[in-house]
C-alpha positions in Angstrom: 291.5 -23.5 83.1 292.4 -27.6 82.1 289.2 -28.4 83.8 287.2 -25.9 82.0 288.4 -27.1 78.9 287.2 -30.5 79.8 284.2 -29.9 81.3 283.1 -28.2 77.9 284.4 -31.1 75.8 282.2 -33.3 78.0 279.6 -31.7 77.4 280.0 -31.5 73.7 280.3 -34.8 73.2 276.6 -35.3 75.3 275.1 -32.5 72.9 276.0 -34.8 69.8 274.6 -38.1 71.5 271.3 -36.4 72.0 271.2 -35.1 68.0 272.0 -38.7 67.1 269.1 -40.2 64.5 266.8 -41.9 66.7 263.8 -44.3 65.5 261.8 -43.0 62.3 265.0 -40.1 61.7 267.0 -39.7 58.8 271.1 -39.7 59.8 273.7 -37.6 57.5 274.3 -40.7 55.6 270.7 -40.4 54.2 269.6 -43.8 55.3 266.4 -44.1 57.5 265.9 -46.0 60.7 263.6 -48.6 60.5 260.7 -48.6 63.0 259.1 -51.9 64.2 255.6 -52.1 63.8 255.0 -53.5 67.2 257.1 -52.9 70.5 260.7 -52.9 69.9 262.6 -55.4 71.8 264.6 -53.8 74.0 268.0 -55.2 76.1 267.6 -55.6 79.6 269.6 -53.1 81.2 272.6 -53.7 83.3 272.4 -53.4 87.6 272.8 -49.5 88.3 271.1 -48.5 84.8 267.5 -47.2 84.1 265.3 -49.5 82.1 264.0 -48.6 79.1 260.2 -47.5 77.9 258.7 -49.7 74.8 257.6 -47.8 72.1 254.8 -48.3 69.9 254.5 -46.9 66.3 251.4 -44.3 65.6 249.1 -45.0 63.5 248.1 -41.6 61.1 244.2 -40.3 61.4 242.4 -38.4 58.8 242.9 -34.5 59.0 239.4 -32.5 59.2 239.1 -30.1 56.4 240.1 -26.5 57.5 238.6 -24.8 55.3 235.7 -22.5 56.8 231.9 -23.0 55.3 231.5 -20.8 52.5 227.9 -19.7 54.1 225.4 -21.3 56.5 224.1 -23.4 53.4 227.5 -24.9 53.1 227.5 -25.7 56.9 224.3 -27.6 56.2 224.9 -29.4 53.4 228.2 -30.8 55.2 226.4 -32.0 58.1 223.3 -33.8 55.9 223.6 -37.7 57.5 220.0 -38.8 57.7 218.9 -41.9 54.8 217.4 -40.1 52.2 213.9 -40.4 51.0 212.9 -41.4 47.6 209.1 -41.2 47.0 206.5 -39.5 44.8 205.3 -37.2 47.5 209.0 -36.0 48.0 208.8 -34.7 44.4 205.4 -33.4 44.9 206.6 -31.5 48.1 209.8 -30.5 45.5 207.3 -29.5 42.9 205.0 -27.4 45.6 208.1 -25.2 46.7 209.6 -24.8 43.9 206.6 -23.5 42.0 206.2 -20.9 45.1 209.6 -18.9 45.2 208.5 -15.9 46.7 207.3 -18.5 49.8 210.8 -19.9 50.1 212.3 -16.4 49.9 210.1 -14.7 53.1 210.5 -18.4 54.8 214.7 -18.5 54.4 214.7 -14.5 55.6 212.7 -14.9 58.6 215.2 -18.4 59.7 218.1 -15.6 59.1 218.0 -14.7 62.7 217.9 -18.4 64.1 219.5 -20.8 62.3 222.7 -20.0 63.2 222.1 -21.1 66.3 220.1 -24.3 65.4 223.2 -25.5 63.3 225.8 -24.8 66.1 223.5 -27.1 69.1 222.8 -29.8 66.7 226.8 -30.3 65.8 227.8 -29.9 69.3 224.7 -32.5 70.0 226.1 -34.9 66.8 223.1 -34.6 65.2 221.8 -34.9 61.7 222.0 -30.8 60.2 218.4 -32.1 58.0 216.7 -31.3 61.7 217.9 -27.2 61.3 215.4 -27.5 58.6 212.7 -28.9 60.6 211.5 -25.3 61.2 210.7 -24.6 57.9 207.9 -27.3 58.1 206.5 -26.9 61.3 206.3 -22.8 61.1 208.2 -21.8 58.4 210.6 -20.5 61.0 207.7 -18.1 62.5 208.2 -18.1 66.7 204.7 -16.3 67.0 203.1 -19.2 64.9 199.8 -20.8 66.8 198.5 -24.1 65.1 194.8 -24.9 65.5 195.6 -27.5 67.7 197.2 -24.7 70.3 200.6 -25.8 69.4 202.7 -22.7 69.6 206.5 -21.7 68.3 208.8 -22.6 65.7 209.1 -26.0 66.6 205.1 -26.0 67.5 204.9 -27.5 70.8 202.2 -28.6 72.2 201.3 -27.2 75.8 201.6 -29.9 77.3 204.6 -31.5 75.6 206.6 -28.4 76.5 205.8 -28.6 80.1 207.1 -32.1 79.8 210.4 -30.2 78.3 210.2 -27.3 80.8 209.1 -25.0 78.8 207.1 -22.4 81.4 203.7 -20.7 79.7 201.6 -18.4 81.8 200.5 -15.0 81.3 203.7 -13.2 81.3 205.4 -15.5 79.0 205.5 -18.6 76.9 209.1 -20.6 76.7 207.5 -22.7 73.6 208.5 -19.4 71.5 211.6 -18.4 73.4 214.4 -19.2 70.7 216.8 -20.4 73.0 214.6 -22.7 75.5 212.5 -24.4 72.4 215.7 -25.2 70.7 216.9 -26.8 73.5 213.6 -28.9 73.8 213.2 -29.8 70.4 216.4 -31.2 70.3 216.2 -33.1 73.1 212.6 -34.5 72.3 214.1 -35.6 69.2 217.1 -37.3 70.4 215.4 -39.1 72.7 212.4 -40.4 70.2 215.8 -41.4 68.4 216.8 -43.4 71.0 213.6 -45.3 71.4 213.3 -45.6 67.5 216.5 -46.2 66.5 215.4 -44.7 63.0 215.2 -40.9 62.5 212.3 -40.9 60.0 210.3 -42.7 62.9 211.7 -40.3 65.2 210.0 -37.5 63.3 206.8 -39.4 63.0 206.7 -39.1 66.2 207.4 -35.7 66.8 204.5 -34.8 64.9 201.9 -37.8 65.5 203.3 -38.7 69.1 205.2 -41.7 70.3 202.5 -43.5 71.4 200.6 -43.5 68.3 204.0 -44.7 66.6 204.9 -47.3 68.9 201.3 -48.9 68.4 201.7 -48.8 64.8 204.7 -50.4 64.5 203.4 -53.3 67.1 200.4 -53.6 64.2 202.8 -53.9 61.5 204.7 -57.0 63.7 202.0 -58.5 64.6 200.9 -58.9 61.2 204.2 -59.9 59.7 204.8 -56.6 58.0 207.4 -53.9 57.9 208.1 -51.5 60.5 210.0 -48.6 58.4 208.5 -45.3 58.1 206.5 -45.9 54.9 205.3 -49.6 56.0 203.2 -48.1 58.9 200.1 -47.0 58.5 199.6 -43.2 60.3 197.4 -40.2 59.4 198.0 -37.9 56.0 199.8 -35.4 58.0 202.5 -37.4 59.0 202.7 -39.3 56.0 203.8 -36.3 54.2 205.9 -34.8 57.2 209.3 -35.8 56.4 208.5 -36.4 52.2 208.1 -32.3 52.8 211.3 -32.2 55.2 213.1 -33.9 52.4 211.7 -32.1 49.8 213.4 -28.8 51.4 216.6 -31.1 52.3 216.4 -31.8 48.5 215.7 -27.9 47.3 219.0 -26.6 49.8 221.1 -29.7 48.7 220.9 -28.6 45.2 218.9 -25.2 44.7 219.6 -24.3 40.5 218.4 -28.1 39.7 214.9 -27.2 40.9 215.4 -23.2 40.0 215.7 -21.8 43.6 217.5 -19.0 44.9 218.8 -19.2 48.5 219.7 -15.6 50.0 222.7 -15.3 51.2 222.9 -16.3 54.9 226.8 -15.7 56.8 228.2 -18.3 58.8 228.5 -16.7 61.9 225.9 -16.0 64.8 223.1 -13.5 63.6 222.5 -12.4 67.8 224.3 -12.0 71.3 223.0 -13.2 74.9 223.0 -10.4 77.3 222.4 -10.4 80.8 219.6 -8.5 82.6 219.5 -8.1 86.2 216.7 -5.4 86.4 212.9 -5.6 84.9 212.8 -3.4 81.9 210.1 -2.3 79.3 210.4 -3.8 75.8 210.3 -0.4 74.0 213.0 0.9 76.9 215.2 -2.3 75.9 214.9 -1.8 72.2 215.5 2.3 72.4 218.9 1.0 74.8 220.0 -1.4 71.8 219.1 1.0 68.9 217.0 -1.4 67.1 213.7 -1.2 66.5 211.2 -3.1 68.4 209.8 -5.4 66.1 213.5 -6.7 65.6 213.5 -6.7 69.4 210.3 -8.9 69.7 211.3 -11.0 66.9 214.4 -11.7 68.8 212.4 -12.3 72.4 209.2 -13.6 71.3 208.3 -15.4 74.5 206.9 -12.3 76.0 204.0 -11.7 76.3 203.5 -8.2 78.2 205.4 -4.9 77.6 208.1 -5.8 80.4 210.4 -8.2 80.8 211.3 -9.3 84.4 214.6 -10.4 84.9 213.5 -13.2 87.7 212.2 -15.2 85.1 213.7 -13.9 82.1 217.6 -13.0 82.9 218.8 -12.7 79.5 217.6 -11.1 76.3 218.8 -11.8 72.5 220.3 -8.8 70.8 221.5 -8.3 67.3 225.3 -9.1 67.2 226.3 -5.5 66.6 224.1 -4.3 69.5 225.0 -6.0 72.3 227.9 -4.1 72.9 225.5 -0.6 72.4 223.0 -2.3 74.6 225.3 -3.0 77.5 227.1 0.7 77.5 223.5 2.3 77.2 222.0 0.2 80.0 225.0 0.9 82.5 224.4 4.8 82.0 220.7 4.3 83.1 218.9 4.3 86.4 217.9 0.8 87.4 214.7 2.3 89.3 213.4 3.8 85.8 213.6 0.8 83.7 210.2 -0.5 83.9 206.9 0.6 84.2 205.0 -1.9 85.2 205.1 -4.5 87.9 203.0 -7.8 89.0 200.8 -7.9 91.5 199.1 -10.5 93.4 195.9 -10.5 94.2 195.3 -11.0 98.1 191.4 -11.6 97.9 188.8 -11.9 94.8 188.4 -8.1 93.9 186.4 -5.9 91.2 188.6 -5.0 88.3 187.7 -1.4 88.8 188.9 -1.7 92.7 192.5 -3.1 91.6 192.9 -0.2 89.2 191.9 2.4 91.6 194.0 1.0 94.2 197.3 1.7 91.8 196.1 4.8 90.6 195.1 3.5 87.3 192.4 4.0 85.0 189.8 0.8 84.5 190.1 1.2 80.5 193.7 0.8 80.7 194.0 -2.1 83.4 191.7 -4.4 82.0 193.5 -3.9 78.1 196.8 -4.9 79.9 195.6 -7.4 81.2 193.4 -9.1 78.6 190.2 -8.4 80.8 186.6 -8.1 80.0 184.2 -5.7 81.3 182.8 -6.0 84.4 184.9 -9.1 86.2 186.1 -10.2 89.7 189.9 -10.9 90.1 190.0 -14.1 92.0 192.2 -14.3 94.6 195.8 -15.1 94.1 195.4 -14.1 90.5 198.7 -12.6 89.3 198.1 -9.0 87.6 200.5 -6.0 85.8 199.9 -2.9 87.5 201.5 0.7 86.9 205.0 0.6 89.1 204.7 3.1 92.1 201.5 4.2 93.8 202.1 1.3 96.7 203.5 -1.7 93.9 206.4 -3.4 95.1 209.5 -3.0 92.7 211.0 -6.2 93.7 208.9 -9.0 91.8 209.6 -12.8 93.2 210.7 -15.3 90.9 207.9 -17.9 92.4 205.5 -15.1 91.2 206.6 -14.6 87.7 207.1 -18.0 86.9 204.0 -19.4 87.9 202.0 -15.8 86.9 198.2 -17.2 86.4 195.3 -15.1 85.9 191.5 -16.3 87.3 188.4 -14.4 86.8 184.8 -14.6 87.0 182.0 -12.2 86.0 181.0 -10.0 88.9 177.5 -10.2 90.1 175.6 -7.0 90.6 172.2 -7.0 92.4 169.2 -5.7 91.5 166.1 -5.1 93.7 163.2 -6.2 92.1 159.5 -7.4 93.3 157.8 -10.3 92.3 154.7 -12.2 93.1 153.5 -15.1 94.7 151.7 -17.6 93.2 149.0 -20.0 94.7 150.4 -22.0 97.4 153.8 -20.3 97.6 155.4 -19.4 100.9 159.3 -17.5 101.2 160.4 -21.1 101.2 159.1 -22.2 97.9 159.9 -18.5 96.6 163.4 -18.4 97.7 163.6 -21.9 96.0 162.8 -20.9 93.0 165.2 -18.4 92.4 168.3 -21.0 93.7 168.3 -18.3 97.3 168.5 -19.0 100.9 165.4 -18.7 102.6 166.5 -17.0 105.3 168.1 -14.6 103.4 164.8 -13.7 101.4 162.8 -13.7 105.0 165.2 -11.0 106.5 164.3 -9.0 103.3 161.0 -9.0 103.4 160.8 -9.0 107.7 159.2 -12.3 107.8 159.7 -16.3 108.6 161.1 -18.3 106.0 158.0 -20.7 106.3 155.4 -18.2 106.0 152.8 -18.5 103.8 152.0 -16.3 100.9 148.5 -15.0 99.6 148.7 -15.5 95.8 149.6 -12.0 94.2 151.1 -11.3 96.9 154.7 -8.8 96.3 157.7 -10.3 97.6 161.2 -8.0 97.0 164.2 -9.9 96.2 168.0 -9.0 95.4 168.6 -10.7 92.3 171.4 -10.5 89.4 170.5 -8.3 87.0 169.5 -10.2 84.0 167.7 -12.5 86.8 165.8 -9.4 87.8 164.6 -8.0 84.6 163.5 -11.8 84.1 161.9 -12.2 87.4 160.2 -8.7 87.0 158.6 -9.5 83.8 157.3 -13.1 85.6 155.9 -10.9 88.3 154.0 -8.7 86.4 152.5 -11.2 84.4 151.5 -13.3 87.2 150.3 -10.0 89.0 148.2 -9.6 85.9 146.9 -12.9 85.7 145.6 -12.5 89.5 144.0 -8.8 89.1 142.7 -10.2 85.6 140.8 -12.9 87.2 139.8 -10.6 89.9 138.3 -8.0 87.4 136.5 -10.8 85.6 135.1 -12.4 89.1 133.7 -8.4 89.8 132.1 -8.2 86.0 130.3 -11.4 86.6 128.8 -10.2 90.1 127.7 -6.5 88.6 124.4 -5.7 88.4 122.6 -6.0 84.6 120.3 -3.5 82.9 119.4 -0.4 85.2 121.7 -1.4 87.8 124.7 1.2 89.0 128.2 1.0 87.6 129.4 2.5 90.3 130.4 -1.8 91.8 132.2 -2.4 88.5 134.5 0.5 89.0 137.3 -1.0 91.5 137.4 -4.3 88.8 138.1 -2.0 85.4 140.9 0.2 88.0 142.6 -2.7 88.8 142.5 -4.3 85.7 143.6 -0.3 84.4 146.3 -0.7 86.7 147.9 -4.2 85.7 148.1 -3.1 81.9 145.1 -5.5 80.9 141.7 -5.0 79.4 139.2 -6.0 81.9 136.7 -7.6 79.5 139.6 -9.8 77.6 142.2 -10.1 80.6 145.2 -10.2 77.6 148.0 -8.0 77.7 148.0 -4.9 75.5 150.3 -5.2 72.0 
């Protein structure tokens, strides 16, 4: 037992040594050990002892506030970091917005679905949260907004700029309207512009006016020895008002009471959740499975141009946060082959719209309405159209098809047989050239030769488009009538005078009558 008591005594001594006060700790007598500001000088170890690691005092850093923002407006205000702009234009726009409380309310209510996501993305990138207010200026947070210059979506991307930032635009969808993709592209673009100009106000001017225009305006001012800030350069009125509008909205959000504004409460939590889909699905069915209104589903998925979502091009949909789980449960119980009523089909050749509709058992009017086609057109080869699923239509649509779907069509030319009259000196070749037709084709229609001469007034058969045929028929009748009138006039001159038989004049009168002319006047009847 003696060895056991000895081991216990040794262990207690070791533990006591571990608990002894170290640097910066307080001992039993209340005296604090002093710690050096820099590396401590530690005695060199004796042979066989372990070396001691040099220690450095850690400096304290400020602790971020732990209280969560009360709502999204509080969170936005905390992230304001752009320099304020103070000008008469800012005050004018403050008055404009403050004088339209109904407009502010509608605009803010519409943003309820999207602004949390925008703020999240800005914070992740370390960008000023003032930029979350930019869609109020661009589109009043309306993802379906389209400008007169063809800019679209809540961030108002022009078609070319959208393509530069990988926003797909085709007959099936327009990603300039997509909530996630357009926000990603807009922030990418704004970051690029800020890196180019080193100033957020100039970056915003370039977002509105174009980076090349802003660059040239700055260069002109530099050459003239003038300032190069936002307020210095010469720019169009729209761009001149652009940043002041944003500043006015920022001022109202920062202090709504001072401007007599009331901001609707928007909670500081996500409005929507992202749900993956693996099968094509009708928009209306997706809304039913999520138990939301179709209008609300479309507001969260505004990029879709057709009543079906193709999973190969849009592998996820946005749903209100509390409805995402409901959608997943209902989708799991649905038959995958019964989710979509429509599919995409690529025309292998140029075909009339009625023939395509008939091929898939569709009424032509329904087919044209679904594909926004006018009456009587030819769908060009390689075009993508929506057709009813089934009846020979493939259920699997390749990603290349849905990501590059384009539709081209041309008026369908309906030919009508018509008869025209040859003019003086005409041949088959000259008459064919007059109607932009191959001489050999016209010769074949009339069992003749391309160089064959024609008599004045001779009837020639042509197959022409309906409108051209009607015009040619009128021209042919007129030409024939003029020839008959000239013949009648010549006959009347040769007719016997007093006492002569009237029978010799009968053929001229008959010819004139047959062409609707007056034998005596040679003019058409009215």
